[in-house]
Each structure stands twice: as structure tokens, then as C-alpha cells.
C-alpha positions as CSV (number, residue, x, y, z in Angstrom):
1,M,-15.6,23.6,-7.7
2,R,-13.5,21.1,-5.7
3,E,-16.1,18.4,-6.5
4,K,-16.2,19.4,-10.2
5,I,-12.4,19.0,-10.4
6,L,-12.5,15.7,-8.6
7,H,-15.2,14.3,-10.8
8,K,-13.5,15.4,-14.1
9,A,-10.1,14.3,-13.0
10,T,-11.4,10.8,-11.9
11,D,-13.1,10.4,-15.3
12,L,-9.9,11.4,-17.2
13,F,-7.6,9.2,-15.0
14,L,-9.8,6.2,-15.6
15,N,-10.1,6.8,-19.4
16,L,-6.5,7.9,-20.1
17,G,-4.4,6.7,-17.2
18,F,-2.9,8.5,-14.1
19,K,0.4,9.3,-15.8
20,S,-1.0,10.4,-19.1
21,V,-3.3,13.2,-17.7
22,T,-1.5,16.4,-16.9
23,M,-2.8,19.3,-14.8
24,D,-2.8,21.3,-18.1
25,D,-5.1,18.7,-19.7
26,L,-7.4,18.9,-16.7
27,A,-7.5,22.7,-16.6
28,H,-8.2,22.7,-20.4
29,E,-11.1,20.2,-20.0
30,L,-12.7,22.2,-17.2
31,G,-12.1,25.5,-18.9
32,I,-10.3,26.9,-15.8
33,S,-6.8,27.9,-14.9
34,K,-4.3,25.6,-13.3
35,K,-4.1,28.1,-10.5
36,T,-7.8,27.3,-9.7
37,I,-6.9,23.5,-9.5
38,Y,-3.9,24.2,-7.2
39,A,-6.2,26.3,-4.9
40,H,-8.0,23.1,-4.1
41,F,-5.2,20.5,-4.5
42,A,-1.6,21.2,-3.6
43,N,-0.2,19.0,-6.4
44,K,-1.1,16.2,-8.8
45,T,-0.2,13.5,-6.2
46,K,-2.8,15.0,-3.8
47,L,-5.3,15.1,-6.6
48,V,-4.7,11.4,-7.5
49,E,-5.0,10.4,-3.8
50,E,-8.3,12.2,-3.5
51,C,-9.7,10.8,-6.7
52,T,-8.8,7.2,-5.8
53,K,-10.3,7.7,-2.3
54,Q,-13.5,9.0,-3.7
55,L,-13.7,6.2,-6.3
56,F,-13.1,3.6,-3.6
57,C,-15.9,5.1,-1.5
58,S,-18.4,5.2,-4.3
59,I,-17.6,1.6,-5.3
60,S,-17.8,0.4,-1.7
61,E,-21.2,2.1,-1.2
62,G,-22.5,0.5,-4.4
63,I,-21.3,-2.9,-3.3
64,D,-22.8,-2.4,0.2
65,H,-26.1,-1.5,-1.5
66,I,-26.0,-4.7,-3.7
67,C,-25.3,-6.8,-0.6
68,S,-28.3,-5.2,1.2
69,L,-30.7,-6.4,-1.5
70,H,-30.5,-10.0,-0.1
71,K,-30.2,-11.7,-3.5
72,N,-28.9,-15.2,-3.6
73,P,-25.1,-15.3,-3.3
74,I,-24.4,-16.3,-6.9
75,E,-26.6,-13.5,-8.3
76,E,-25.0,-11.1,-5.8
77,L,-21.5,-11.7,-7.2
78,Y,-22.7,-11.2,-10.8
79,E,-24.4,-7.9,-9.8
80,I,-21.2,-6.7,-8.1
81,K,-19.2,-7.7,-11.2
82,K,-21.5,-5.7,-13.4
83,F,-21.4,-2.7,-11.1
84,A,-17.6,-2.7,-10.9
85,L,-17.2,-2.9,-14.7
86,L,-19.5,0.0,-15.1
87,H,-17.5,2.1,-12.6
88,L,-14.0,1.2,-13.8
89,K,-14.6,1.8,-17.5
90,D,-13.0,-0.9,-19.7
91,E,-9.5,-0.1,-18.3
92,K,-7.9,0.3,-21.8
93,A,-5.7,2.9,-20.2
94,S,-4.7,0.4,-17.5
95,P,-5.1,3.0,-14.7
96,Q,-4.3,0.4,-12.0
97,Y,-1.0,-0.4,-13.6
98,Q,-0.1,3.3,-13.9
99,L,-1.2,3.9,-10.3
100,Q,1.0,1.1,-9.1
101,K,4.0,2.2,-11.2
102,Y,3.9,6.0,-10.6
103,Y,2.0,6.3,-7.3
104,P,3.0,3.1,-5.4
105,K,2.1,4.5,-1.9
106,I,-1.4,5.5,-3.0
107,Y,-1.7,2.1,-4.8
108,E,-0.7,0.1,-1.7
109,N,-3.1,2.1,0.5
110,I,-6.1,1.5,-1.8
111,K,-5.2,-2.2,-2.3
112,N,-5.2,-2.7,1.5
113,K,-8.6,-0.9,1.8
114,Q,-9.9,-3.0,-1.0
115,F,-8.7,-6.2,0.7
116,V,-10.5,-5.3,4.0
117,M,-13.7,-4.3,2.2
118,M,-13.7,-7.3,-0.2
119,E,-12.8,-9.9,2.4
120,G,-15.8,-8.9,4.5
121,C,-18.1,-9.0,1.5
122,V,-16.8,-12.3,0.2
123,V,-16.8,-14.0,3.6
124,A,-20.4,-12.9,4.1
125,N,-21.3,-14.2,0.6
126,I,-19.6,-17.6,1.3
127,K,-21.3,-18.0,4.7
128,K,-24.7,-17.1,3.2
129,G,-24.1,-19.6,0.3
130,I,-23.2,-22.4,2.7
131,S,-26.3,-21.7,4.9
132,L,-28.6,-21.8,1.7
133,G,-27.0,-25.1,0.6
134,I,-25.7,-23.7,-2.7
135,Y,-22.0,-23.6,-1.6
136,R,-20.3,-26.7,-0.2
137,D,-20.2,-26.8,3.6
138,N,-16.6,-28.1,3.8
139,L,-15.0,-24.9,2.4
140,N,-12.1,-23.2,4.1
141,I,-13.8,-19.8,4.1
142,D,-10.6,-17.8,4.9
143,F,-8.7,-19.5,2.0
144,V,-11.5,-19.1,-0.5
145,S,-12.0,-15.4,0.2
146,R,-8.3,-14.7,-0.1
147,I,-7.8,-16.7,-3.2
148,Y,-10.8,-14.9,-4.7
149,F,-9.2,-11.5,-3.9
150,A,-5.8,-12.6,-5.3
151,G,-7.5,-13.7,-8.5
152,V,-9.6,-10.5,-8.9
153,T,-6.4,-8.4,-8.3
154,S,-4.4,-10.4,-10.9
155,L,-7.0,-9.9,-13.6
156,K,-5.9,-6.3,-13.8
157,D,-2.3,-7.3,-14.5
158,H,-2.1,-6.4,-18.3
159,E,1.2,-8.4,-18.7
160,L,-0.5,-11.5,-17.5
161,F,-3.8,-10.8,-19.2
162,P,-3.2,-8.5,-22.2
163,V,-6.4,-6.6,-23.0
164,T,-6.1,-7.5,-26.7
165,K,-6.4,-11.1,-25.8
166,F,-8.6,-10.9,-22.7
167,P,-11.2,-8.1,-22.8
168,M,-12.1,-7.1,-19.2
169,G,-15.8,-8.0,-19.4
170,S,-15.3,-11.6,-20.6
171,L,-12.2,-12.0,-18.4
172,M,-14.3,-11.2,-15.3
173,D,-17.1,-13.5,-16.4
174,D,-14.7,-16.4,-16.9
175,Y,-13.0,-15.8,-13.6
176,L,-16.4,-15.6,-11.7
177,E,-17.5,-18.8,-13.3
178,Y,-14.2,-20.5,-12.5
179,H,-14.5,-19.3,-8.8
180,L,-18.1,-20.4,-8.4
181,R,-17.8,-23.8,-10.1
182,G,-15.2,-24.7,-7.5
183,I,-17.4,-24.0,-4.5
184,V,-21.0,-24.7,-5.5
185,T,-23.2,-27.7,-4.6
186,P,-25.3,-29.5,-7.3
187,K,-28.2,-27.1,-6.2
188,G,-25.8,-24.2,-6.6
189,R,-24.7,-25.4,-10.0
190,Q,-28.3,-25.2,-11.3
191,I,-28.6,-21.6,-10.1
192,L,-25.1,-20.8,-11.6
193,N,-26.1,-22.2,-15.0
194,K,-29.3,-20.2,-15.1
195,T,-27.4,-17.0,-14.0
196,I,-24.8,-17.5,-16.7
197,T,-27.5,-18.0,-19.3
198,S,-29.3,-14.8,-18.3
199,N,-26.1,-12.8,-18.1
């Protein structure tokens, strides 16, 4: 039952937003009483915390799996982008914004975990790209990985990138191309152009 509640709550939070979904809504969706939910989660904050933790873990596992497939670094970033979009819905409800506004502690905790996970992943991606001759060998790896993280994080700022003007799918595509064009070699550019065409 605990897993069932977590699964449904995560789905509702991502589709409607963390603030918008009440414990009554969740109980109604599951066809159970609120009492049953409270038997597993002391309050809504605890539920939000568990949902974000679980979502973070499943996304991390998915990204680790993609990295273990040993694709070329450019394809790898496009696969990760596709996977993340699939998991985070289209973000119309701006769950990240609601999480930041109404659950700032949980938001900060998840953001810190994201940074550690993404930095490791992006640094490995850059090093692999350099060794294969598709990324420039004079890159400041630490700078590139951090600026990439900062960029990805800011894409979810709906004041900066309103969804009506910047749908998340094409926004991520544009950002990824922007990032890669700044670091590829001529050899890498050929792979990038092919990848963009096939995507």
C-alpha cells in the first residue's frame, strides 16, 4: 500500500504540482481513506519528501544505466535528455517551481543531490569525449560541468522560460545543442549534426 500511495502521489504531483494536490485528492484517486495515507506518511511534507527521493533514485538509476551502455558521449547526452523528459512529464504544472516555493528544504536537498550526481556524470562524459577526440582537449572540465548544470537547472525557471513560449522538449534540445557546439571538435560536430538530424 505504501508503494501504491507513493506511485500515485508522485504521478499527481508531477502532473498537477506539489501545492495543488491535497491529501483528499490523493485519497479519492486511490479509493482509500486519508487515515490509510496517514498510517504510512505522518503528513504531506513527509509524503512530498519520499516522492521526490524516490523520483530522484529512479532517474539516477536510469541515467546510470544509459552511461553503462558506452554510447558515444554526444548520443549519451541525447539519450539522457529523452529519458529525463519521459520521467518529468512536460512540467506544465511546474512542480519544480512549487517544490522550491512551498517545500524549500526538500528542494535544496534534492538540488544538492542532483548536482553531485550530474557533476559526476557530466565530468565522465566530457573526459570520454576528449579521449575520443570529439570534444576539444583544452576544456576547463570543472567549469564546463558546472555551467552545464546551472543551465539545465535554469531551464526549469518558468519566469525566465515561460512554457507558452518555450515548450520543455524543444527548450532542452536547443540547450543541448548550444552546450555541445561550444565544446565539440570538427569530428564531434559531424556526429552532433547526424544526431540532431536523427533526433
